[in-house]
C-alpha positions as CSV (number, residue, x, y, z in Angstrom):
1,M,-99.9,10.7,-1.5
2,K,-102.5,12.6,-3.2
3,K,-105.1,10.3,-1.5
4,L,-104.0,11.5,2.0
5,Y,-105.3,14.9,1.3
6,D,-108.3,13.9,-0.6
7,D,-111.5,15.3,0.6
8,D,-113.2,11.9,0.3
9,L,-110.7,10.4,2.9
10,M,-110.9,13.0,5.5
11,D,-114.0,14.2,7.1
12,N,-113.8,17.3,9.2
13,D,-116.8,16.1,11.3
14,D,-115.5,12.5,11.8
15,E,-112.2,11.7,13.8
16,T,-111.7,8.4,12.1
17,V,-108.5,8.1,9.9
18,T,-108.5,5.8,7.0
19,I,-105.1,4.1,6.4
20,P,-104.3,4.0,2.7
21,D,-103.7,0.8,1.0
22,F,-100.1,1.6,0.0
23,V,-99.0,1.5,3.6
24,E,-100.2,-2.1,3.9
25,D,-98.5,-2.8,0.6
26,K,-95.1,-1.6,2.0
27,T,-95.5,-3.7,5.1
28,E,-96.3,-6.7,3.0
29,T,-93.4,-5.9,0.8
30,K,-91.0,-5.7,3.8
31,T,-92.3,-8.9,5.2
32,S,-91.9,-10.6,1.9
33,M,-88.3,-9.5,1.7
34,T,-87.6,-10.9,5.1
35,D,-89.1,-14.2,4.3
36,S,-87.5,-14.4,0.9
37,T,-85.0,-17.2,0.4
38,S,-83.2,-15.5,-2.5
39,V,-81.0,-13.4,-0.1
40,D,-78.9,-15.0,2.6
41,M,-79.6,-12.9,5.7
42,S,-77.5,-15.1,8.0
43,I,-74.4,-13.0,7.5
44,F,-76.0,-10.2,9.4
45,K,-76.5,-12.5,12.4
46,M,-72.9,-13.8,12.6
47,S,-70.7,-13.0,15.6
48,D,-67.2,-11.5,15.5
49,D,-65.6,-14.8,16.1
50,E,-67.4,-16.3,13.2
51,L,-66.5,-13.3,11.0
52,Y,-62.8,-13.5,11.8
53,D,-62.1,-17.2,11.9
54,D,-58.6,-18.4,13.1
55,D,-58.2,-20.3,9.9
56,D,-58.2,-17.0,8.0
57,L,-55.6,-15.6,10.4
58,D,-53.5,-18.7,9.8
59,D,-53.8,-18.3,6.1
60,D,-52.7,-14.6,6.5
61,D,-49.7,-15.7,8.5
62,S,-48.8,-18.3,5.9
63,V,-48.9,-15.6,3.3
64,L,-46.7,-13.2,5.3
65,E,-44.1,-15.9,6.2
66,P,-42.3,-16.0,2.9
67,R,-41.9,-12.3,3.1
68,K,-40.1,-12.6,6.4
69,K,-37.8,-15.3,4.9
70,G,-37.1,-13.1,1.9
71,S,-36.1,-10.2,4.1
72,G,-33.7,-12.4,6.1
73,A,-32.1,-13.7,2.9
74,T,-31.7,-10.2,1.6
75,I,-30.0,-9.1,4.8
76,T,-27.7,-12.1,4.7
77,L,-26.8,-11.4,1.1
78,C,-26.0,-7.7,2.0
79,L,-23.8,-8.8,4.8
80,I,-21.9,-11.2,2.5
81,L,-21.4,-8.5,-0.1
82,I,-20.2,-6.1,2.6
83,F,-17.7,-8.7,3.8
84,L,-16.5,-9.4,0.3
85,L,-16.0,-5.6,-0.3
86,L,-14.1,-5.3,3.0
87,A,-11.9,-8.3,2.1
88,T,-11.2,-6.9,-1.4
89,A,-10.4,-3.5,0.1
90,G,-8.1,-5.1,2.6
91,A,-6.3,-7.1,0.0
92,A,-5.9,-4.0,-2.2
93,V,-4.4,-2.0,0.7
94,Y,-2.0,-4.9,1.5
95,Y,-0.9,-5.2,-2.1
96,A,-0.4,-1.4,-2.3
97,L,1.7,-1.5,0.9
98,K,3.7,-4.4,-0.4
99,Q,4.4,-2.7,-3.7
100,R,5.4,0.5,-2.0
101,T,7.9,-1.4,0.2
102,A,9.3,-3.2,-2.8
103,Y,9.6,0.1,-4.6
104,Q,11.4,1.7,-1.7
105,D,13.9,-1.2,-1.5
106,A,14.6,-1.1,-5.2
107,N,15.0,2.6,-5.1
108,T,17.4,2.4,-2.2
109,K,19.5,-0.3,-4.0
110,Y,19.5,1.9,-7.2
111,L,20.7,4.9,-5.3
112,Q,23.4,2.9,-3.6
113,L,24.6,1.4,-6.9
114,Q,24.6,4.9,-8.4
115,A,26.7,6.2,-5.6
116,N,29.1,3.3,-5.9
117,Q,29.3,3.9,-9.7
118,E,30.1,7.6,-9.1
119,A,32.8,6.7,-6.6
120,F,34.4,4.1,-9.0
121,Q,34.3,6.6,-11.8
122,K,36.0,9.2,-9.6
123,Q,38.7,6.6,-8.5
124,L,39.3,5.7,-12.2
125,A,39.6,9.4,-13.1
126,E,42.1,9.9,-10.3
127,K,44.1,6.8,-11.3
128,D,44.2,7.9,-15.0
129,A,45.4,11.4,-13.9
130,L,48.1,9.7,-11.7
131,I,49.3,7.5,-14.6
132,E,49.4,10.5,-16.9
133,E,51.5,12.4,-14.4
134,L,53.9,9.5,-13.8
135,N,54.3,9.1,-17.6
136,K,55.1,12.8,-17.9
137,Q,57.7,12.6,-15.2
138,I,59.3,9.5,-16.9
139,E,59.5,11.4,-20.1
140,E,61.1,14.4,-18.4
141,L,63.6,12.2,-16.7
142,K,64.5,10.5,-20.0
143,N,65.0,13.9,-21.7
144,A,66.8,15.5,-18.8
145,T,70.6,15.8,-18.8
146,P,72.0,13.9,-15.9
147,A,73.6,16.0,-13.2
148,V,77.3,15.9,-12.8
149,T,77.9,14.3,-9.4
150,G,80.9,12.0,-10.1
151,S,84.6,12.5,-9.6
152,R,86.8,14.4,-12.0
153,Y,89.5,12.3,-13.8
154,V,92.4,13.6,-15.9
155,V,93.9,11.6,-18.8
156,T,97.6,10.8,-18.1
157,D,98.3,8.2,-20.8
158,G,96.1,8.7,-23.8
159,P,94.5,8.7,-26.2
160,L,91.7,6.6,-24.7
161,T,89.0,5.4,-27.2
162,F,85.3,6.0,-26.3
163,R,83.2,2.8,-26.4
164,V,79.5,2.0,-26.0
165,T,80.0,-0.7,-23.3
166,P,82.8,-1.3,-20.7
167,T,84.5,-4.1,-22.8
168,F,87.6,-4.0,-25.0
169,D,85.9,-5.5,-28.1
170,S,82.8,-3.3,-28.0
171,E,81.8,-0.7,-30.6
172,T,83.4,2.7,-30.6
173,T,81.5,5.9,-30.2
174,T,81.9,9.7,-29.9
175,Y,81.5,12.1,-27.1
176,E,81.2,15.8,-27.6
177,G,82.4,15.4,-31.1
178,K,85.5,13.4,-30.2
179,S,86.3,9.8,-30.7
180,S,88.9,9.6,-27.8
181,A,90.1,11.3,-24.7
182,Q,93.5,13.0,-25.0
183,N,96.3,13.6,-22.4
184,G,95.6,16.4,-20.0
185,E,91.8,16.4,-20.6
186,T,89.6,16.1,-17.6
187,Y,86.2,14.3,-17.5
188,T,83.5,13.8,-14.9
189,V,83.4,10.1,-14.2
190,L,79.9,8.9,-13.1
191,E,81.0,5.4,-12.3
192,V,84.2,3.2,-12.3
193,I,83.4,-0.3,-13.6
194,D,85.6,-3.5,-13.7
195,D,85.6,-5.4,-17.0
196,Q,83.5,-8.5,-16.6
197,Y,85.4,-10.4,-19.3
198,D,89.0,-9.3,-18.8
199,E,90.1,-9.1,-15.2
200,G,92.3,-6.2,-14.4
201,R,90.7,-3.7,-16.9
202,R,88.8,-0.7,-15.4
203,W,86.5,1.6,-17.2
204,A,85.1,5.1,-16.5
205,K,81.5,5.9,-17.4
206,I,81.2,9.6,-18.5
207,A,77.7,9.4,-20.1
208,E,75.0,7.0,-21.1
209,D,76.6,4.4,-23.4
210,V,80.0,6.2,-23.3
211,Y,83.0,4.6,-21.6
212,F,86.8,4.8,-21.8
213,Q,89.5,2.6,-20.2
214,I,91.4,4.2,-17.2
215,G,93.8,1.4,-16.4
216,Y,94.9,-2.2,-16.8
217,M,96.4,-4.2,-13.9
218,D,99.0,-1.9,-12.3
219,A,99.0,0.6,-15.2
220,V,97.1,3.8,-14.6
221,W,95.9,5.7,-17.8
222,A,93.6,8.3,-16.0
223,E,93.6,9.3,-12.3
224,P,91.4,11.3,-10.0
225,V,92.0,15.1,-9.8
226,N,92.8,16.2,-6.3
């Protein structure tokens, strides 16, 4: 560059311009780069079709295709998992409902059995109370003095021995401190009984296990009081 402004190259009186040598050198250098075989310049002359060949696109599609298949398999797997979860949830709900129904049935039966047991226990208590009351009444009847409801008899041909049964050979006993009924004494006779072993003998029952004979055949030893 220094040569361009050199006084030796430019003449104020002459209009001729001298081209420096380095300009020619640059031109030559450019030409030599264009003609050089070390750099393949054909790529700069290729068209768009050549740059983007269909084979390359097919290769790209072949690369992307497995990704599409993988996405479909993932979706299918997700759907299977969702179905399994729904089936499990449905089975759990069904099992819970079944268990609840079984519990309700068992609870109903238990309550019914409990009610029956309480009813039976109440009946048993009532029966025990009734038995106790009947036993009490029986004891009271045993210990009670029988009411005098029979006929009055007066002894007309005594004395008449008191016996424990209405038979002639039975054991003797006492009544009100006496061993026999005397003439003129009156007794309340509860029942008149015929001797089952000796026909014709009649006995008067005046108390439990206390009898005396009031007649034999046509003979009268005690008679009713009018």
